[in-house]
Biopython code that builds the backbone (N, CA, C, O; Angstrom):
import numpy as np
from Bio.PDB.StructureBuilder import StructureBuilder

atoms = [
    (1, "MET", "N", (78.425, 154.394, 44.329)),
    (1, "MET", "CA", (77.936, 154.242, 42.971)),
    (1, "MET", "C", (79.055, 153.705, 42.103)),
    (1, "MET", "O", (80.212, 154.094, 42.258)),
    (2, "ASN", "N", (78.715, 152.829, 41.206)),
    (2, "ASN", "CA", (79.681, 152.281, 40.273)),
    (2, "ASN", "C", (80.090, 153.340, 39.272)),
    (2, "ASN", "O", (79.310, 154.226, 38.924)),
    (3, "ARG", "N", (81.311, 153.236, 38.820)),
    (3, "ARG", "CA", (81.786, 154.103, 37.764)),
    (3, "ARG", "C", (81.121, 153.674, 36.455)),
    (3, "ARG", "O", (81.014, 152.482, 36.166)),
    (4, "ILE", "N", (80.689, 154.628, 35.692)),
    (4, "ILE", "CA", (80.043, 154.330, 34.417)),
    (4, "ILE", "C", (81.106, 153.843, 33.440)),
    (4, "ILE", "O", (82.125, 154.501, 33.234)),
    (5, "SER", "N", (80.856, 152.692, 32.846)),
    (5, "SER", "CA", (81.775, 152.154, 31.853)),
    (5, "SER", "C", (80.985, 151.394, 30.800)),
    (5, "SER", "O", (79.840, 151.002, 31.026)),
    (6, "ARG", "N", (81.600, 151.195, 29.669)),
    (6, "ARG", "CA", (80.979, 150.448, 28.583)),
    (6, "ARG", "C", (80.696, 149.007, 29.044)),
    (6, "ARG", "O", (79.621, 148.465, 28.788)),
    (7, "GLU", "N", (81.680, 148.396, 29.729)),
    (7, "GLU", "CA", (81.514, 147.017, 30.200)),
    (7, "GLU", "C", (80.390, 146.928, 31.241)),
    (7, "GLU", "O", (79.579, 146.003, 31.211)),
    (8, "GLY", "N", (80.354, 147.890, 32.150)),
    (8, "GLY", "CA", (79.301, 147.908, 33.153)),
    (8, "GLY", "C", (77.927, 148.091, 32.528)),
    (8, "GLY", "O", (76.955, 147.460, 32.945)),
    (9, "LEU", "N", (77.853, 148.959, 31.525)),
    (9, "LEU", "CA", (76.593, 149.184, 30.833)),
    (9, "LEU", "C", (76.139, 147.909, 30.127)),
    (9, "LEU", "O", (74.962, 147.550, 30.171)),
    (10, "ASP", "N", (77.077, 147.233, 29.481)),
    (10, "ASP", "CA", (76.737, 145.979, 28.800)),
    (10, "ASP", "C", (76.215, 144.941, 29.785)),
    (10, "ASP", "O", (75.227, 144.260, 29.507)),
    (11, "ARG", "N", (76.879, 144.816, 30.943)),
    (11, "ARG", "CA", (76.441, 143.847, 31.963)),
    (11, "ARG", "C", (75.061, 144.190, 32.494)),
    (11, "ARG", "O", (74.199, 143.319, 32.610)),
    (12, "LEU", "N", (74.855, 145.461, 32.818)),
    (12, "LEU", "CA", (73.583, 145.901, 33.383)),
    (12, "LEU", "C", (72.451, 145.728, 32.368)),
    (12, "LEU", "O", (71.372, 145.249, 32.716)),
    (13, "ALA", "N", (72.695, 146.116, 31.123)),
    (13, "ALA", "CA", (71.675, 145.978, 30.075)),
    (13, "ALA", "C", (71.351, 144.511, 29.825)),
    (13, "ALA", "O", (70.186, 144.158, 29.643)),
    (14, "ALA", "N", (72.372, 143.650, 29.815)),
    (14, "ALA", "CA", (72.145, 142.219, 29.594)),
    (14, "ALA", "C", (71.351, 141.606, 30.744)),
    (14, "ALA", "O", (70.449, 140.800, 30.518)),
    (15, "ALA", "N", (71.684, 141.986, 31.972)),
    (15, "ALA", "CA", (70.956, 141.456, 33.135)),
    (15, "ALA", "C", (69.493, 141.879, 33.088)),
    (15, "ALA", "O", (68.604, 141.072, 33.358)),
    (16, "LEU", "N", (69.243, 143.135, 32.749)),
    (16, "LEU", "CA", (67.857, 143.600, 32.658)),
    (16, "LEU", "C", (67.120, 142.922, 31.513)),
    (16, "LEU", "O", (65.957, 142.548, 31.667)),
    (17, "ALA", "N", (67.770, 142.759, 30.378)),
    (17, "ALA", "CA", (67.125, 142.088, 29.245)),
    (17, "ALA", "C", (66.760, 140.653, 29.614)),
    (17, "ALA", "O", (65.692, 140.164, 29.246)),
    (18, "GLU", "N", (67.644, 139.987, 30.336)),
    (18, "GLU", "CA", (67.372, 138.612, 30.753)),
    (18, "GLU", "C", (66.187, 138.554, 31.716)),
    (18, "GLU", "O", (65.342, 137.664, 31.620)),
    (19, "ARG", "N", (66.133, 139.495, 32.631)),
    (19, "ARG", "CA", (65.072, 139.476, 33.640)),
    (19, "ARG", "C", (63.735, 139.950, 33.093)),
    (19, "ARG", "O", (62.682, 139.471, 33.514)),
    (20, "ILE", "N", (63.774, 140.893, 32.154)),
    (20, "ILE", "CA", (62.533, 141.404, 31.569)),
    (20, "ILE", "C", (62.018, 140.438, 30.516)),
    (20, "ILE", "O", (60.813, 140.212, 30.410)),
    (21, "GLY", "N", (62.927, 139.871, 29.742)),
    (21, "GLY", "CA", (62.543, 138.961, 28.670)),
    (21, "GLY", "C", (62.582, 139.656, 27.329)),
    (21, "GLY", "O", (62.550, 140.884, 27.238)),
    (22, "ALA", "N", (62.651, 138.860, 26.311)),
    (22, "ALA", "CA", (62.713, 139.376, 24.943)),
    (22, "ALA", "C", (61.329, 139.816, 24.482)),
    (22, "ALA", "O", (60.323, 139.246, 24.905)),
    (23, "PRO", "N", (61.271, 140.825, 23.619)),
    (23, "PRO", "CA", (59.971, 141.222, 23.063)),
    (23, "PRO", "C", (59.347, 140.065, 22.303)),
    (23, "PRO", "O", (60.042, 139.246, 21.701)),
    (24, "ARG", "N", (58.043, 140.016, 22.343)),
    (24, "ARG", "CA", (57.326, 138.964, 21.617)),
    (24, "ARG", "C", (56.760, 139.544, 20.338)),
    (24, "ARG", "O", (56.547, 140.752, 20.234)),
    (25, "GLU", "N", (56.525, 138.708, 19.395)),
    (25, "GLU", "CA", (55.928, 139.111, 18.120)),
    (25, "GLU", "C", (54.435, 138.962, 18.177)),
    (25, "GLU", "O", (53.989, 138.013, 18.821)),
    (26, "PRO", "N", (53.655, 139.748, 17.609)),
    (26, "PRO", "CA", (53.747, 141.202, 17.609)),
    (26, "PRO", "C", (53.070, 141.705, 18.870)),
    (26, "PRO", "O", (51.851, 141.585, 18.984)),
    (27, "CYS", "N", (53.782, 142.246, 19.793)),
    (27, "CYS", "CA", (53.152, 142.643, 21.054)),
    (27, "CYS", "C", (52.876, 144.134, 21.127)),
    (27, "CYS", "O", (51.943, 144.545, 21.816)),
    (28, "GLY", "N", (53.659, 144.956, 20.440)),
    (28, "GLY", "CA", (53.430, 146.402, 20.512)),
    (28, "GLY", "C", (53.476, 146.867, 21.953)),
    (28, "GLY", "O", (54.333, 146.434, 22.724)),
    (29, "ASP", "N", (52.561, 147.746, 22.318)),
    (29, "ASP", "CA", (52.509, 148.250, 23.681)),
    (29, "ASP", "C", (51.575, 147.435, 24.562)),
    (29, "ASP", "O", (51.412, 147.754, 25.740)),
    (30, "ALA", "N", (50.960, 146.393, 24.023)),
    (30, "ALA", "CA", (49.973, 145.633, 24.778)),
    (30, "ALA", "C", (50.607, 144.803, 25.884)),
    (30, "ALA", "O", (49.958, 144.540, 26.896)),
    (31, "HIS", "N", (51.843, 144.389, 25.723)),
    (31, "HIS", "CA", (52.506, 143.572, 26.730)),
    (31, "HIS", "C", (52.853, 144.435, 27.941)),
    (31, "HIS", "O", (53.346, 145.551, 27.774)),
    (32, "PRO", "N", (52.607, 143.944, 29.158)),
    (32, "PRO", "CA", (52.799, 144.781, 30.348)),
    (32, "PRO", "C", (54.237, 145.230, 30.605)),
    (32, "PRO", "O", (54.438, 146.201, 31.334)),
    (33, "VAL", "N", (55.236, 144.567, 30.041)),
    (33, "VAL", "CA", (56.613, 144.992, 30.283)),
    (33, "VAL", "C", (57.155, 145.915, 29.202)),
    (33, "VAL", "O", (58.295, 146.369, 29.303)),
    (34, "GLU", "N", (56.363, 146.206, 28.166)),
    (34, "GLU", "CA", (56.864, 147.067, 27.091)),
    (34, "GLU", "C", (57.278, 148.458, 27.584)),
    (34, "GLU", "O", (58.317, 148.950, 27.144)),
    (35, "PRO", "N", (56.531, 149.114, 28.464)),
    (35, "PRO", "CA", (57.011, 150.416, 28.972)),
    (35, "PRO", "C", (58.348, 150.286, 29.714)),
    (35, "PRO", "O", (59.183, 151.188, 29.648)),
    (36, "LEU", "N", (58.545, 149.194, 30.402)),
    (36, "LEU", "CA", (59.806, 148.959, 31.096)),
    (36, "LEU", "C", (60.939, 148.768, 30.092)),
    (36, "LEU", "O", (62.038, 149.288, 30.287)),
    (37, "ARG", "N", (60.676, 148.030, 29.028)),
    (37, "ARG", "CA", (61.685, 147.856, 27.975)),
    (37, "ARG", "C", (62.071, 149.197, 27.368)),
    (37, "ARG", "O", (63.249, 149.460, 27.125)),
    (38, "ARG", "N", (61.069, 150.050, 27.123)),
    (38, "ARG", "CA", (61.351, 151.385, 26.557)),
    (38, "ARG", "C", (62.201, 152.203, 27.513)),
    (38, "ARG", "O", (63.127, 152.895, 27.089)),
    (39, "GLN", "N", (61.889, 152.126, 28.805)),
    (39, "GLN", "CA", (62.655, 152.871, 29.802)),
    (39, "GLN", "C", (64.108, 152.405, 29.811)),
    (39, "GLN", "O", (65.024, 153.225, 29.879)),
    (40, "VAL", "N", (64.319, 151.102, 29.745)),
    (40, "VAL", "CA", (65.681, 150.560, 29.721)),
    (40, "VAL", "C", (66.392, 150.995, 28.442)),
    (40, "VAL", "O", (67.543, 151.427, 28.499)),
    (41, "ARG", "N", (65.723, 150.889, 27.283)),
    (41, "ARG", "CA", (66.345, 151.322, 26.009)),
    (41, "ARG", "C", (66.739, 152.795, 26.061)),
    (41, "ARG", "O", (67.821, 153.172, 25.610)),
    (42, "HIS", "N", (65.856, 153.622, 26.611)),
    (42, "HIS", "CA", (66.129, 155.063, 26.714)),
    (42, "HIS", "C", (67.374, 155.302, 27.571)),
    (42, "HIS", "O", (68.258, 156.070, 27.189)),
    (43, "ALA", "N", (67.439, 154.650, 28.718)),
    (43, "ALA", "CA", (68.580, 154.838, 29.616)),
    (43, "ALA", "C", (69.871, 154.343, 28.977)),
    (43, "ALA", "O", (70.898, 155.019, 29.046)),
    (44, "VAL", "N", (69.825, 153.178, 28.361)),
    (44, "VAL", "CA", (71.022, 152.626, 27.716)),
    (44, "VAL", "C", (71.487, 153.545, 26.592)),
    (44, "VAL", "O", (72.686, 153.778, 26.445)),
    (45, "THR", "N", (70.561, 154.067, 25.802)),
    (45, "THR", "CA", (70.911, 154.974, 24.706)),
    (45, "THR", "C", (71.565, 156.252, 25.239)),
    (45, "THR", "O", (72.559, 156.722, 24.685)),
    (46, "GLY", "N", (71.008, 156.808, 26.308)),
    (46, "GLY", "CA", (71.575, 158.026, 26.895)),
    (46, "GLY", "C", (72.970, 157.813, 27.460)),
    (46, "GLY", "O", (73.858, 158.643, 27.267)),
    (47, "ILE", "N", (73.161, 156.703, 28.155)),
    (47, "ILE", "CA", (74.484, 156.403, 28.720)),
    (47, "ILE", "C", (75.476, 156.131, 27.595)),
    (47, "ILE", "O", (76.630, 156.552, 27.668)),
    (48, "ASP", "N", (75.028, 155.428, 26.553)),
    (48, "ASP", "CA", (75.886, 155.152, 25.408)),
    (48, "ASP", "C", (76.329, 156.457, 24.743)),
    (48, "ASP", "O", (77.487, 156.585, 24.345)),
    (49, "ALA", "N", (75.423, 157.421, 24.621)),
    (49, "ALA", "CA", (75.771, 158.718, 24.029)),
    (49, "ALA", "C", (76.839, 159.419, 24.864)),
    (49, "ALA", "O", (77.776, 160.003, 24.320)),
    (50, "TYR", "N", (76.694, 159.359, 26.184)),
    (50, "TYR", "CA", (77.693, 159.958, 27.072)),
    (50, "TYR", "C", (79.048, 159.269, 26.884)),
    (50, "TYR", "O", (80.068, 159.938, 26.719)),
    (51, "LEU", "N", (79.057, 157.930, 26.908)),
    (51, "LEU", "CA", (80.313, 157.195, 26.764)),
    (51, "LEU", "C", (80.962, 157.472, 25.411)),
    (51, "LEU", "O", (82.184, 157.586, 25.321)),
    (52, "SER", "N", (80.154, 157.580, 24.364)),
    (52, "SER", "CA", (80.691, 157.903, 23.034)),
    (52, "SER", "C", (81.316, 159.290, 23.022)),
    (52, "SER", "O", (82.361, 159.497, 22.406)),
    (53, "ALA", "N", (80.677, 160.244, 23.702)),
    (53, "ALA", "CA", (81.220, 161.603, 23.773)),
    (53, "ALA", "C", (82.545, 161.611, 24.530)),
    (53, "ALA", "O", (83.482, 162.303, 24.134)),
    (54, "VAL", "N", (82.626, 160.842, 25.620)),
    (54, "VAL", "CA", (83.876, 160.754, 26.385)),
    (54, "VAL", "C", (84.969, 160.135, 25.517)),
    (54, "VAL", "O", (86.086, 160.648, 25.454)),
    (55, "GLU", "N", (84.637, 159.027, 24.847)),
    (55, "GLU", "CA", (85.619, 158.333, 24.009)),
    (55, "GLU", "C", (86.106, 159.216, 22.855)),
    (55, "GLU", "O", (87.259, 159.114, 22.436)),
    (56, "ALA", "N", (85.238, 160.070, 22.350)),
    (56, "ALA", "CA", (85.606, 160.950, 21.241)),
    (56, "ALA", "C", (86.303, 162.221, 21.715)),
    (56, "ALA", "O", (86.784, 163.015, 20.906)),
    (57, "GLY", "N", (86.352, 162.406, 23.031)),
    (57, "GLY", "CA", (86.951, 163.629, 23.559)),
    (57, "GLY", "C", (86.108, 164.855, 23.298)),
    (57, "GLY", "O", (86.633, 165.966, 23.212)),
    (58, "SER", "N", (84.819, 164.669, 23.172)),
    (58, "SER", "CA", (83.898, 165.757, 22.855)),
    (58, "SER", "C", (83.769, 166.731, 24.027)),
    (58, "SER", "O", (83.793, 166.337, 25.193)),
    (59, "GLY", "N", (83.635, 167.983, 23.690)),
    (59, "GLY", "CA", (83.417, 169.012, 24.698)),
    (59, "GLY", "C", (82.049, 168.908, 25.357)),
    (59, "GLY", "O", (81.809, 169.533, 26.390)),
    (60, "SER", "N", (81.153, 168.124, 24.771)),
    (60, "SER", "CA", (79.811, 167.975, 25.349)),
    (60, "SER", "C", (79.773, 166.932, 26.470)),
    (60, "SER", "O", (78.787, 166.858, 27.203)),
    (61, "ALA", "N", (80.821, 166.133, 26.612)),
    (61, "ALA", "CA", (80.823, 165.066, 27.619)),
    (61, "ALA", "C", (80.576, 165.574, 29.037)),
    (61, "ALA", "O", (79.765, 164.982, 29.749)),
    (62, "PRO", "N", (81.237, 166.646, 29.481)),
    (62, "PRO", "CA", (80.967, 167.108, 30.850)),
    (62, "PRO", "C", (79.503, 167.490, 31.074)),
    (62, "PRO", "O", (78.960, 167.268, 32.156)),
    (63, "GLY", "N", (78.873, 168.057, 30.061)),
    (63, "GLY", "CA", (77.469, 168.439, 30.183)),
    (63, "GLY", "C", (76.534, 167.242, 30.228)),
    (63, "GLY", "O", (75.426, 167.341, 30.756)),
    (64, "LEU", "N", (76.965, 166.115, 29.683)),
    (64, "LEU", "CA", (76.152, 164.904, 29.666)),
    (64, "LEU", "C", (76.374, 164.026, 30.900)),
    (64, "LEU", "O", (75.616, 163.087, 31.144)),
    (65, "HIS", "N", (77.406, 164.333, 31.667)),
    (65, "HIS", "CA", (77.804, 163.471, 32.779)),
    (65, "HIS", "C", (76.688, 163.264, 33.806)),
    (65, "HIS", "O", (76.388, 162.125, 34.163)),
    (66, "GLN", "N", (76.076, 164.334, 34.279)),
    (66, "GLN", "CA", (75.046, 164.196, 35.317)),
    (66, "GLN", "C", (73.843, 163.416, 34.807)),
    (66, "GLN", "O", (73.278, 162.596, 35.531)),
    (67, "ARG", "N", (73.452, 163.669, 33.570)),
    (67, "ARG", "CA", (72.318, 162.923, 32.997)),
    (67, "ARG", "C", (72.663, 161.438, 32.905)),
    (67, "ARG", "O", (71.823, 160.586, 33.194)),
    (68, "ALA", "N", (73.890, 161.129, 32.506)),
    (68, "ALA", "CA", (74.315, 159.729, 32.432)),
    (68, "ALA", "C", (74.294, 159.078, 33.815)),
    (68, "ALA", "O", (73.889, 157.924, 33.952)),
    (69, "LEU", "N", (74.728, 159.815, 34.837)),
    (69, "LEU", "CA", (74.672, 159.283, 36.209)),
    (69, "LEU", "C", (73.233, 159.001, 36.632)),
    (69, "LEU", "O", (72.949, 157.966, 37.235)),
    (70, "ASP", "N", (72.335, 159.917, 36.316)),
    (70, "ASP", "CA", (70.913, 159.719, 36.641)),
    (70, "ASP", "C", (70.356, 158.480, 35.938)),
    (70, "ASP", "O", (69.636, 157.686, 36.544)),
    (71, "LEU", "N", (70.693, 158.322, 34.664)),
    (71, "LEU", "CA", (70.222, 157.161, 33.912)),
    (71, "LEU", "C", (70.825, 155.871, 34.465)),
    (71, "LEU", "O", (70.144, 154.848, 34.542)),
    (72, "TRP", "N", (72.100, 155.920, 34.849)),
    (72, "TRP", "CA", (72.778, 154.762, 35.441)),
    (72, "TRP", "C", (72.064, 154.344, 36.731)),
    (72, "TRP", "O", (71.799, 153.161, 36.950)),
    (73, "GLU", "N", (71.759, 155.321, 37.572)),
    (73, "GLU", "CA", (71.044, 155.032, 38.822)),
    (73, "GLU", "C", (69.672, 154.424, 38.530)),
    (73, "GLU", "O", (69.224, 153.529, 39.247)),
    (74, "THR", "N", (69.010, 154.906, 37.486)),
    (74, "THR", "CA", (67.714, 154.349, 37.108)),
    (74, "THR", "C", (67.857, 152.874, 36.748)),
    (74, "THR", "O", (67.062, 152.048, 37.196)),
    (75, "LEU", "N", (68.864, 152.536, 35.942)),
    (75, "LEU", "CA", (69.079, 151.144, 35.569)),
    (75, "LEU", "C", (69.409, 150.287, 36.791)),
    (75, "LEU", "O", (68.914, 149.167, 36.918)),
    (76, "GLU", "N", (70.239, 150.811, 37.682)),
    (76, "GLU", "CA", (70.570, 150.053, 38.890)),
    (76, "GLU", "C", (69.334, 149.832, 39.760)),
    (76, "GLU", "O", (69.145, 148.749, 40.314)),
    (77, "ARG", "N", (68.494, 150.860, 39.878)),
    (77, "ARG", "CA", (67.263, 150.733, 40.664)),
    (77, "ARG", "C", (66.338, 149.692, 40.047)),
    (77, "ARG", "O", (65.764, 148.862, 40.751)),
    (78, "LEU", "N", (66.200, 149.744, 38.721)),
    (78, "LEU", "CA", (65.370, 148.758, 38.034)),
    (78, "LEU", "C", (65.895, 147.351, 38.264)),
    (78, "LEU", "O", (65.131, 146.438, 38.577)),
    (79, "ALA", "N", (67.198, 147.181, 38.109)),
    (79, "ALA", "CA", (67.796, 145.857, 38.297)),
    (79, "ALA", "C", (67.579, 145.348, 39.714)),
    (79, "ALA", "O", (67.396, 144.148, 39.920)),
    (80, "SER", "N", (67.597, 146.243, 40.688)),
    (80, "SER", "CA", (67.433, 145.822, 42.080)),
    (80, "SER", "C", (66.002, 145.414, 42.413)),
    (80, "SER", "O", (65.768, 144.791, 43.449)),
    (81, "THR", "N", (65.037, 145.754, 41.550)),
    (81, "THR", "CA", (63.646, 145.395, 41.826)),
    (81, "THR", "C", (63.343, 143.954, 41.454)),
    (81, "THR", "O", (62.312, 143.411, 41.848)),
    (82, "PHE", "N", (64.246, 143.330, 40.691)),
    (82, "PHE", "CA", (64.057, 141.948, 40.282)),
    (82, "PHE", "C", (64.768, 141.027, 41.262)),
    (82, "PHE", "O", (65.862, 141.343, 41.729)),
    (83, "PRO", "N", (64.160, 139.900, 41.574)),
    (83, "PRO", "CA", (64.899, 138.914, 42.367)),
    (83, "PRO", "C", (66.016, 138.330, 41.511)),
    (83, "PRO", "O", (65.941, 138.335, 40.282)),
    (84, "GLU", "N", (67.040, 137.833, 42.170)),
    (84, "GLU", "CA", (68.105, 137.173, 41.422)),
    (84, "GLU", "C", (67.507, 135.994, 40.666)),
    (84, "GLU", "O", (66.617, 135.319, 41.184)),
    (85, "PRO", "N", (67.978, 135.734, 39.452)),
    (85, "PRO", "CA", (67.426, 134.621, 38.670)),
    (85, "PRO", "C", (67.621, 133.293, 39.404)),
    (85, "PRO", "O", (68.676, 133.042, 39.988)),
    (86, "ASP", "N", (66.600, 132.458, 39.365)),
    (86, "ASP", "CA", (66.647, 131.129, 39.949)),
    (86, "ASP", "C", (67.079, 130.171, 38.846)),
    (86, "ASP", "O", (66.381, 130.036, 37.841)),
    (87, "PRO", "N", (68.226, 129.501, 39.018)),
    (87, "PRO", "CA", (68.715, 128.637, 37.945)),
    (87, "PRO", "C", (67.771, 127.475, 37.624)),
    (87, "PRO", "O", (67.875, 126.874, 36.555)),
    (88, "THR", "N", (66.854, 127.156, 38.538)),
    (88, "THR", "CA", (65.920, 126.063, 38.287)),
    (88, "THR", "C", (64.656, 126.529, 37.578)),
    (88, "THR", "O", (63.865, 125.708, 37.115)),
    (89, "GLU", "N", (64.459, 127.862, 37.487)),
    (89, "GLU", "CA", (63.261, 128.422, 36.864)),
    (89, "GLU", "C", (63.504, 128.642, 35.378)),
    (89, "GLU", "O", (64.591, 129.072, 34.993)),
    (90, "PRO", "N", (62.503, 128.354, 34.524)),
    (90, "PRO", "CA", (62.685, 128.626, 33.086)),
    (90, "PRO", "C", (63.011, 130.104, 32.860)),
    (90, "PRO", "O", (62.481, 130.977, 33.547)),
    (91, "ALA", "N", (63.860, 130.366, 31.921)),
    (91, "ALA", "CA", (64.291, 131.742, 31.628)),
    (91, "ALA", "C", (63.154, 132.554, 31.050)),
    (91, "ALA", "O", (62.221, 132.018, 30.453)),
    (92, "ALA", "N", (63.251, 133.862, 31.240)),
    (92, "ALA", "CA", (62.241, 134.775, 30.687)),
    (92, "ALA", "C", (62.185, 134.651, 29.174)),
    (92, "ALA", "O", (61.138, 134.874, 28.567)),
    (93, "SER", "N", (63.315, 134.293, 28.561)),
    (93, "SER", "CA", (63.328, 134.161, 27.107)),
    (93, "SER", "C", (62.459, 133.003, 26.637)),
    (93, "SER", "O", (62.162, 132.890, 25.448)),
    (94, "GLU", "N", (62.048, 132.138, 27.570)),
    (94, "GLU", "CA", (61.148, 131.043, 27.214)),
    (94, "GLU", "C", (59.700, 131.491, 27.271)),
    (94, "GLU", "O", (58.786, 130.667, 27.224)),
    (95, "GLY", "N", (59.489, 132.808, 27.374)),
    (95, "GLY", "CA", (58.142, 133.333, 27.270)),
    (95, "GLY", "C", (57.526, 133.831, 28.562)),
    (95, "GLY", "O", (56.376, 134.270, 28.558)),
    (96, "ARG", "N", (58.255, 133.776, 29.667)),
    (96, "ARG", "CA", (57.686, 134.243, 30.928)),
    (96, "ARG", "C", (58.503, 135.410, 31.460)),
    (96, "ARG", "O", (59.547, 135.207, 32.081)),
    (97, "ALA", "N", (58.047, 136.602, 31.226)),
    (97, "ALA", "CA", (58.738, 137.787, 31.729)),
    (97, "ALA", "C", (58.336, 138.015, 33.172)),
    (97, "ALA", "O", (57.184, 137.814, 33.555)),
    (98, "ARG", "N", (59.299, 138.433, 33.954)),
    (98, "ARG", "CA", (59.024, 138.774, 35.342)),
    (98, "ARG", "C", (58.914, 140.282, 35.440)),
    (98, "ARG", "O", (59.834, 140.998, 35.045)),
    (99, "VAL", "N", (57.816, 140.766, 35.954)),
    (99, "VAL", "CA", (57.587, 142.199, 36.042)),
    (99, "VAL", "C", (57.859, 142.630, 37.472)),
    (99, "VAL", "O", (57.249, 142.093, 38.397)),
    (100, "PRO", "N", (58.766, 143.594, 37.681)),
    (100, "PRO", "CA", (59.067, 144.042, 39.041)),
    (100, "PRO", "C", (57.970, 144.966, 39.555)),
    (100, "PRO", "O", (57.068, 145.379, 38.825)),
    (101, "ALA", "N", (58.087, 145.269, 40.839)),
    (101, "ALA", "CA", (57.214, 146.282, 41.414)),
    (101, "ALA", "C", (57.499, 147.596, 40.697)),
    (101, "ALA", "O", (58.588, 147.796, 40.159)),
    (102, "GLN", "N", (56.515, 148.487, 40.694)),
    (102, "GLN", "CA", (56.695, 149.771, 40.018)),
    (102, "GLN", "C", (57.869, 150.530, 40.628)),
    (102, "GLN", "O", (58.034, 150.555, 41.848)),
    (103, "VAL", "N", (58.662, 151.134, 39.795)),
    (103, "VAL", "CA", (59.772, 151.960, 40.228)),
    (103, "VAL", "C", (59.368, 153.402, 40.024)),
    (103, "VAL", "O", (59.073, 153.829, 38.907)),
    (104, "ALA", "N", (59.356, 154.148, 41.116)),
    (104, "ALA", "CA", (58.967, 155.551, 41.020)),
    (104, "ALA", "C", (60.059, 156.332, 40.301)),
    (104, "ALA", "O", (61.242, 156.120, 40.564)),
    (105, "PRO", "N", (59.683, 157.226, 39.404)),
    (105, "PRO", "CA", (60.687, 158.045, 38.735)),
    (105, "PRO", "C", (61.402, 158.925, 39.747)),
    (105, "PRO", "O", (60.835, 159.336, 40.760)),
    (106, "ARG", "N", (62.648, 159.198, 39.447)),
    (106, "ARG", "CA", (63.443, 160.034, 40.318)),
    (106, "ARG", "C", (63.025, 161.479, 40.142)),
    (106, "ARG", "O", (62.884, 161.940, 39.009)),
    (107, "PRO", "N", (62.820, 162.213, 41.240)),
    (107, "PRO", "CA", (62.394, 163.628, 41.098)),
    (107, "PRO", "C", (63.443, 164.490, 40.457)),
    (107, "PRO", "O", (63.230, 165.689, 40.274)),
]
sb = StructureBuilder()
sb.init_structure("model")
sb.init_model(0)
sb.init_chain("A")
sb.init_seg("    ")
for serial, (resi, resn, name, xyz) in enumerate(atoms, 1):
    if name == "N":
        sb.init_residue(resn, " ", resi, " ")
    sb.init_atom(name, np.array(xyz, "f"), 0.0, 1.0, " ", f" {name:<3s}", serial, name[0])
structure = sb.get_structure()
């Protein structure tokens, strides 16, 4: 498993955003990838909270560590469900989001 870091989180979040695509106006929950976007936002927010606690030297950081690892694994699993981007294919930001196979939640 990769070590959790701010740089790693930024790379992973950017890769997922690129593969999922940008939200469309006004899509709300009607777009099929919106639940996936929410899942990614939730994981990124949780990992960011852990990293902020570590950076601040907070006593809560050790208690957040396992949850951050679980969220990190979720992001890695999600990223692995997408094929590598094809440089000849139009980007998801051009309006075509690629939806991966369903990822089962971790027990």
